[in-house]
C-alpha positions in Angstrom: 7.8 14.3 0.2 4.6 12.4 1.1 2.0 13.4 3.8 -0.9 11.4 4.4 -3.3 12.7 6.8 -6.8 10.4 8.1 -6.8 8.9 4.5 -10.0 6.9 4.1 -11.3 5.1 0.9 -14.7 3.4 0.9 -16.2 1.0 -1.9 -20.3 1.3 -1.2 -20.4 -0.1 2.4 -16.8 -1.8 2.2 -13.9 -0.1 4.4 -10.6 -0.3 2.3 -8.3 2.2 4.0 -9.5 3.1 7.4 -8.5 6.6 8.4 -4.5 6.5 8.0 -1.8 9.0 8.4 2.0 8.7 7.9 5.0 10.5 6.1 7.4 9.7 3.3 10.6 12.0 3.5 12.8 12.6 0.6 16.0 11.1 0.3 14.8 7.8 2.1 13.4 4.5 1.1 9.6 4.0 3.2 8.7 0.4 3.0 4.7 -0.1 2.9 4.0 -3.5 3.8 0.5 -5.4 4.8 -0.6 -8.9 4.1 -2.8 -9.7 1.0 -6.1 -7.3 1.5 -4.4 -4.9 3.7 -5.2 -1.8 2.0 -1.9 -1.3 0.2 -2.5 -1.0 -3.4 -5.5 1.0 -2.5 -3.3 3.7 -0.8 -0.6 3.6 -3.7 -3.4 4.2 -6.2 -4.9 7.5 -4.1 -1.6 8.8 -3.6 -1.1 8.6 -7.5 -4.0 10.2 -8.7 -5.8 7.2 -9.9 -8.7 7.0 -7.9 -10.0 9.9 -5.2 -10.1 9.3 -1.6 -13.4 9.3 0.1 -12.0 11.4 3.0 -9.0 12.8 4.4 -6.2 14.4 2.6 -2.7 13.5 0.7 0.2 15.7 -0.3 2.5 14.5 -2.6 5.6 17.0 -3.9 4.0 19.8 -2.4 0.4 19.4 -4.0 -3.0 18.0 -2.9 -3.9 14.4 -4.5 -7.5 15.2 -4.8 -7.5 19.2 -5.7 -4.3 19.0 -7.8 -4.2 15.7 -9.1 -2.6 16.5 -12.5 0.3 18.3 -10.6 0.7 15.2 -8.6 1.0 13.1 -11.6 3.6 15.3 -13.1 6.0 15.1 -10.1 5.0 11.1 -9.3 6.9 8.2 -11.1 4.5 4.9 -10.7 5.5 1.5 -10.8 2.0 -0.6 -10.4 2.2 -4.2 -9.7 1.3 -5.5 -13.1 3.5 -3.3 -15.6 1.5 -2.3 -18.5 3.9 -2.7 -21.5 3.6 -3.0 -25.0 5.4 -6.3 -25.7 5.9 -5.5 -29.5 7.6 -2.6 -28.9 11.6 -2.5 -28.1 12.5 -1.1 -24.8 14.0 2.0 -26.3 10.6 2.6 -28.6 8.3 2.0 -25.7 10.2 4.6 -23.4 10.2 7.0 -26.1 6.1 6.6 -26.8 6.0 7.3 -23.0 8.0 9.9 -22.9 6.0 11.7 -25.8 2.7 11.4 -24.0 4.6 12.8 -20.8 6.0 15.9 -22.7 9.6 15.0 -22.1 12.0 16.8 -24.3 14.9 14.8 -26.3 12.9 11.7 -26.1 15.6 9.5 -27.4 18.6 10.6 -25.2 16.0 10.5 -21.9 15.1 7.1 -23.0 18.9 5.8 -23.0 19.6 7.6 -20.0 17.0 5.9 -18.1 17.8 2.5 -19.6 21.3 3.1 -18.5 20.1 3.6 -14.7 18.0 0.4 -14.7 21.1 -1.2 -16.0 19.4 -2.1 -19.4 21.0 0.0 -22.2 22.2 -3.3 -23.8 18.8 -4.4 -24.6 17.5 -1.2 -25.8 16.5 -2.6 -29.4 15.3 -5.7 -28.1 11.2 -6.4 -28.4 9.9 -6.4 -24.7 8.2 -9.7 -25.2 11.8 -11.2 -25.8 12.7 -9.9 -22.4 12.8 -11.9 -19.0 10.7 -11.0 -16.2 12.9 -9.1 -14.2 14.2 -6.9 -17.4 10.6 -6.0 -18.1 10.5 -4.9 -14.4 13.7 -2.7 -15.2 11.7 -1.2 -18.3 8.6 -0.4 -16.2 11.0 1.3 -13.5 12.5 3.2 -16.4 9.3 4.9 -17.6 8.5 5.9 -14.0 11.9 7.2 -13.9 11.6 9.3 -17.4 10.3 12.5 -16.2 12.6 12.8 -13.4 9.8 12.5 -10.7 10.2 13.7 -7.2 8.7 10.9 -5.9 8.7 7.2 -6.7 5.9 4.7 -5.9 6.6 1.1 -6.4 3.6 -1.5 -5.9 5.5 -4.9 -5.3 8.5 -4.2 -7.8 10.0 -7.6 -6.9 7.1 -10.0 -7.2 7.7 -13.2 -9.5 11.5 -12.3 -9.7 14.2 -15.0 -9.2 16.6 -14.5 -6.2 19.3 -12.5 -8.5 17.0 -10.2 -10.1 15.8 -9.4 -6.5 19.1 -8.5 -5.4 19.5 -6.4 -8.2 16.5 -4.7 -8.2 17.2 -4.3 -4.1 20.0 -2.4 -5.0 18.7 -0.3 -7.8 15.6 1.1 -5.4 18.5 1.9 -2.5 20.2 3.8 -4.9 16.9 5.5 -6.2 16.2 6.5 -2.5 19.3 8.9 -2.6 17.7 10.9 -5.0 14.0 10.4 -4.5 11.3 10.0 -1.9 10.5 6.2 -2.5 7.6 4.3 -1.2 8.1 0.9 -1.7 5.5 -2.1 -1.4 6.8 -5.2 -0.7 6.0 -8.8 0.7 9.4 -9.8 1.1 10.4 -8.8 4.7 14.0 -9.3 4.8 14.0 -7.1 1.6 12.4 -4.2 3.5 14.7 -4.6 6.6 17.7 -4.1 4.3 16.5 -1.6 1.8 13.8 0.7 3.8 14.9 3.9 6.0 11.5 3.6 7.5 8.3 1.3 7.6 4.8 1.7 7.8 3.1 -1.5 8.4 -0.7 -1.8 7.4 -3.6 -4.5 8.0 -7.3 -4.7 7.8 -6.9 -1.0 6.8 -5.4 0.3 9.5 -2.0 1.2 10.4 -0.5 -0.8 13.1 3.0 0.1 13.3 5.5 2.6 11.8 8.8 3.8 12.2 12.4 2.4 11.4 13.2 -1.1 11.5 15.2 -0.9 14.4 12.3 1.3 16.2 9.9 -1.3 15.2 11.9 -4.0 17.1 12.8 -1.9 20.2 9.0 -1.4 20.7 7.9 -4.9 20.0 10.7 -6.5 22.2 9.5 -4.4 25.3 6.6 -6.3 25.7 6.9 -9.2 23.1 7.2 -12.9 23.4 10.5 -13.8 25.0 12.7 -17.3 24.5 13.9 -19.0 27.6 16.5 -21.8 27.7 18.0 -23.0 30.8 20.1 -26.1 32.1 16.7 -28.0 33.3 14.2 -29.6 30.7 11.6 -27.6 29.7 9.3 -29.5 31.5 10.6 -29.2 34.5 11.1 -25.0 34.2 7.4 -24.6 32.7 5.0 -24.6 35.9 7.4 -22.2 37.4 7.3 -19.6 34.9 3.6 -20.1 34.0 2.9 -19.2 37.5 4.7 -15.6 37.2 2.4 -12.8 37.1 4.3 -11.1 34.3 3.4 -14.3 32.4 0.3 -14.8 30.6 1.2 -17.8 28.8 4.2 -20.2 28.2 4.8 -23.2 26.1 7.6 -25.6 25.3 9.6 -25.7 22.3 12.0 -28.2 21.2 14.9 -26.3 22.8 13.5 -23.9 25.2 10.4 -22.1 26.3 8.3 -19.4 24.8 6.9 -16.9 27.1 4.1 -14.6 26.2 4.1 -11.4 28.6 0.8 -10.7 30.5 1.3 -6.7 30.0 2.3 -5.8 26.5 3.5 -2.5 27.9 6.3 -4.4 30.4 9.3 -6.5 29.8 8.9 -9.9 31.6 12.5 -10.5 31.5 13.7 -9.4 35.1 10.9 -11.5 36.5 12.0 -14.5 34.5 15.4 -14.1 35.4 14.6 -13.5 39.1 12.9 -16.7 39.1 15.3 -18.9 37.5 18.1 -17.9 39.8 15.6 -18.4 42.8 14.8 -22.0 41.4 18.6 -22.5 41.3 19.0 -23.2 37.4 21.5 -21.8 35.3 20.1 -19.4 32.6 21.5 -20.1 29.3 19.5 -17.7 27.0 16.9 -15.4 27.5 16.0 -12.9 24.6 13.3 -11.3 22.8 11.2 -13.7 20.3 11.0 -10.9 17.8 14.5 -9.9 16.3 13.7 -9.1 12.8 11.1 -7.2 10.6 9.6 -10.3 9.6 8.9 -11.7 13.1 7.5 -8.1 14.3 5.3 -8.2 11.1 3.7 -11.4 11.8 3.4 -10.6 15.8 1.4 -7.2 14.7 -0.7 -8.5 11.7 -1.9 -12.0 13.6 -2.7 -10.1 16.8 -6.3 -9.0 17.3 -5.5 -5.8 18.9 -2.3 -4.0 19.4 -1.5 -1.2 21.6 -1.1 1.3 18.4 -4.5 1.3 17.0 -8.1 0.9 17.4 -9.3 -3.2 16.3 -9.9 -2.8 12.5 -13.4 -2.8 10.9 -14.2 -5.9 8.9 -13.3 -5.3 5.2 -13.3 -7.1 2.0 -9.7 -8.1 0.6 -8.3 -5.4 -1.3 -8.2 -7.8 -4.4 -11.7 -8.2 -4.6 -12.8 -4.3 -4.0 -9.5 -2.6 -5.5 -8.8 -4.3 -8.9 
């Protein structure tokens, strides 16, 4: 279990993470999404005890990351974005070395067990420098599993992998979610939708949305942009739709009209349907634009304001302050 309450991180005058709160439950994969510089890596480093928060509280596996950092580290497996591997060691030798550092008993047996879990046991005696990028990611994941942690924190584990390797690692993370609490950072939105039970979206150091992918779709669809297709040219219907009080703005696209509601808490579709019928046109299609997690992500992170949070303070990109 991960419980984050009002967590904040400052680097001097720079506010990298701004008063965020969320929960990652046991037996689930929680996706942690956001654009570059949003605060993802800084948050993960605080949760793993690599750096202290400026204020707020985070409890990981029942222990406070600030007051009980060593206990947290014993119970967390961490795969950073850039996996620190000794390239001249064999995969098995590296894992045995890491097991010794962590005080794991039966080092050779445990190293082979985790290699089997990540489907790399046949390359146990290969030097890490001879392994592909995907295999090296699996070695990094194996070291995070050595001590059988309660919590796994994975920072961009699929970055740089080819499509087949992404599919394989995605399936592995899904399986790990059955036995561990997994916090999974990714830029691949389709991946998060297929793997994650819940999603936290962060932008500008603040959380702009959280919930299951289906809950986020439902929330945004109620007041998000809608697509309209009629039996008349878009240019013909555009003035009528733009005149509706429920519509703030409408524009013609190649095959229809995209309408933005004037009230983000209201669904504009009933008003659009009535206007179309009153005009004597045939309504061919009327649907929300945000139909998948990628569109929800783009919608939330490109808006200057959202109904869920205050506008974020200006921050320096995370890559400049957290690396």
